[in-house]
Structures are given as C-alpha cells and as structure tokens.
C-alpha angles and dihedrals in degrees: 000000000000120000134207125234093276091053101255119142111251105176146289114307094007127108137164119235126222091255089058098254118130118229130200131192116218128183116211121209110260093018117094092195122082124243116219123213126191138202140158092226119068095205095052090045089056091051092050090046089053092049094049094049090060 
C-alpha cells in the first residue's frame, strides 16, 4: 500500500511524491513495463487509474 507524506495509506499502487504530486503505477496488457501517471488531486488520479486499467 502506498502512503502520503503524512504516512496515511492511500491505496495500492499510489504514492505521494515529496513535491506533493500523487503518482500511480499502471500495468497495461501486453506491456511488461509499468506506466506512471501523475496528478495533484488524489480523487482525479484514482479516476484516471481506473480508466487506464480497462
């Protein structure tokens, strides 16, 4: 589980960088390497992550 800067758990594959941006690791089908997506808002990052995982 990823954590934010205060140590609170924010979800699997999501973390908060020291500059305040949230980062999510997404695996696409057919590609063994992960793709990283970034956003300053946690809720919009979770939405983007759910769309990319389809």
